[in-house]
C-alpha positions in Angstrom: 114.6 73.8 17.1 111.1 74.5 18.6 111.3 74.7 22.4 108.1 72.6 22.9 109.5 69.6 20.8 108.9 66.4 22.6 111.9 64.9 24.3 111.5 61.8 22.3 111.9 63.7 19.0 115.0 65.6 20.5 116.5 62.1 21.0 116.0 61.2 17.4 117.4 64.5 16.2 120.4 63.9 18.6 121.1 60.5 17.1 121.0 62.0 13.6 123.3 64.8 14.3 125.7 62.7 16.4 126.0 60.0 13.6 126.4 62.8 11.0 129.2 64.5 13.1 131.1 61.2 13.5 130.7 60.5 9.7 132.0 63.9 8.8 134.9 63.5 11.0 135.6 60.1 9.5 135.4 61.4 5.9 137.8 64.3 6.8 140.4 61.8 8.2 140.0 63.1 11.8 141.2 60.6 14.4 138.8 59.2 17.0 139.3 56.5 19.4 136.8 53.8 20.7 137.0 52.2 24.0 134.9 49.6 25.9 134.3 50.1 29.5 132.9 47.6 32.0 130.3 48.5 34.6 131.9 50.6 37.3 134.8 51.8 35.2 135.5 55.4 35.3 135.7 57.3 31.9 137.1 60.4 33.7 136.9 61.9 37.2 135.9 65.3 38.3 138.8 67.8 38.2 140.6 66.0 35.3 141.5 68.1 32.4 138.7 68.3 29.7 140.5 67.4 26.5 138.0 65.8 24.4 134.5 65.2 23.3 132.9 61.9 24.2 130.0 60.1 22.5 128.2 56.9 24.0 127.9 54.5 21.2 126.6 51.6 23.2 125.5 50.9 26.8 124.5 53.3 29.6 126.8 55.6 31.5 126.1 58.0 34.3 127.6 61.4 35.3 127.5 62.1 39.0 129.2 64.3 41.8 129.9 62.9 45.3 128.9 64.8 48.5 128.8 64.4 52.1 131.4 61.7 52.3 129.7 58.5 50.8 126.8 59.9 49.1 126.5 61.0 45.5 124.2 63.0 43.3 123.4 61.6 39.7 123.3 64.4 37.2 122.4 62.5 34.2 122.1 59.0 32.9 123.4 58.6 29.2 122.5 56.3 26.5 123.7 55.8 22.8 124.3 59.0 21.0 124.4 61.4 24.1 127.5 63.4 24.2 129.3 64.3 27.5 132.5 65.9 28.8 133.2 69.6 29.5 135.2 70.9 26.7 136.3 74.5 26.5 137.7 76.0 23.2 139.3 78.7 24.9 141.8 78.1 27.6 141.6 74.9 29.8 138.6 73.2 31.2 138.2 70.8 34.1 135.7 68.0 34.2 132.7 68.9 36.6 131.6 65.5 37.4 132.6 61.9 37.3 131.6 59.8 34.3 131.1 56.0 35.0 129.9 53.0 33.2 126.6 51.7 34.4 126.6 48.7 31.9 129.3 47.7 29.6 129.8 50.7 27.4 131.4 51.6 24.1 132.5 55.3 24.0 134.1 57.3 21.2 136.6 60.0 22.1 137.4 62.9 20.0 140.4 64.8 21.2 139.9 68.5 21.6 142.8 69.3 19.2 141.1 67.3 16.5 137.6 68.8 17.1 139.4 72.3 16.6 141.1 71.1 13.5 137.9 69.7 12.0 136.0 73.1 12.7 138.7 75.1 11.0 138.6 72.8 8.0 134.8 72.4 7.7 132.4 75.0 9.4 129.5 72.6 9.2 131.3 70.6 11.9 130.9 73.7 14.3 127.1 73.7 13.6 126.8 70.0 14.3 128.8 70.3 17.7 126.5 73.6 18.5 123.4 71.5 17.9 124.5 68.7 20.1 125.4 71.0 22.9 121.9 72.7 22.6 120.3 69.2 22.8 122.4 68.4 25.9 121.3 71.6 27.4 117.6 70.7 26.9 118.1 67.5 28.7 119.8 69.2 31.7 116.9 71.8 31.8 114.3 68.8 31.8 116.1 67.2 34.7 116.3 70.4 36.6 112.6 70.7 36.4 112.4 67.4 38.4 114.1 68.9 41.3 112.1 72.2 41.6 109.1 70.6 43.8 110.1 70.0 47.4 108.1 66.6 47.7 109.8 63.4 46.8 106.6 62.1 45.1 106.4 65.0 42.9 110.1 64.8 41.9 109.6 61.0 41.0 106.5 61.8 39.2 108.4 64.2 37.0 111.6 61.9 36.7 110.0 58.6 35.8 108.4 59.7 32.4 111.6 61.3 31.5 113.4 57.9 32.1 110.7 56.0 30.2 111.1 58.4 27.2 114.9 57.7 27.2 115.0 54.2 28.2 111.5 53.0 27.7 109.9 49.9 26.0 106.2 49.9 25.3 104.1 46.9 25.8 100.5 46.1 26.7 101.2 46.5 30.4 102.6 50.1 29.9 106.1 51.5 29.4 108.9 49.7 31.0 112.1 51.5 31.9 114.6 49.0 30.6 117.3 49.8 33.2 117.9 48.2 36.5 117.4 51.1 39.0 117.8 50.6 42.8 116.0 52.9 45.2 119.4 54.5 46.0 119.9 55.2 42.4 116.5 57.0 42.2 117.2 58.9 45.3 120.5 60.3 43.9 118.6 61.4 40.9 116.0 63.3 42.8 118.2 64.5 45.6 116.2 62.7 48.3 116.7 59.8 50.7 116.5 56.1 49.8 113.8 55.8 52.5 111.6 58.5 51.1 112.0 57.0 47.5 111.0 53.5 48.9 108.0 54.8 50.5 106.8 56.8 47.4 107.4 53.7 45.1 105.5 51.6 47.4 102.5 53.9 47.4 102.7 54.2 43.6 102.7 50.5 43.3 99.7 50.0 45.6 97.7 52.5 43.6 98.4 50.6 40.5 100.5 53.5 38.9 103.6 51.6 38.5 104.9 48.1 38.6 108.4 46.9 39.7 109.9 43.7 38.6 113.6 42.7 39.0 114.5 46.4 39.5 112.8 47.6 36.4 109.9 50.1 36.6 106.8 49.9 34.3 104.6 52.9 34.1 101.1 51.6 34.1 99.2 54.9 34.4 101.1 57.8 32.8 98.1 60.1 33.3 98.1 59.6 37.0 101.8 60.4 37.0 101.2 63.6 35.1 98.4 64.5 37.6 100.9 64.1 40.6 103.7 66.1 38.8 101.1 68.9 38.1 101.8 68.8 34.3 
């Protein structure tokens, strides 16, 4: 895959590859388990044994790590056809973060032993898993770029377009991030304080760059955001 492929195209490729992987497993008779999680439910906790590959089928889920007593850092927001879970094929693996449902979620779990069995039976399964892991790495790299600048304004200017690409709905007013995000949620994603995020969002609103309604952000001037981010 080309390194300059737009993130939206990566998302389309990921959905296709994920659906194909689950179809192949089903056709091979490999057992998977579906479960519904309510908002706030934990899929797994940091430090637990990593014994499965997880796929978000419906809803939104977050990966986070707590720090400094009551604070947490959001590592990723996941939507349908994202994969997650730390899965090692050699030795034991421990989960490196908490996985928690943001909205009601449907998650498919493929136990590690069944993934290994499928790979032994059908080498194409290994290529599907490798492709999905590569796509996950691309998304991690994009989020890491958001944290490189020191200023909260620049970090948010980097983050908001990524969220719009992943959760966006286009309209005449711009691109709405169809996910209710508090200022604390955004602060956890850009490693900043809620006060700093509030200040920056108010400035962006006053300049007509974004609009906020019922906790949902609409990007009205993507060019201005790109100029702030230096892209």
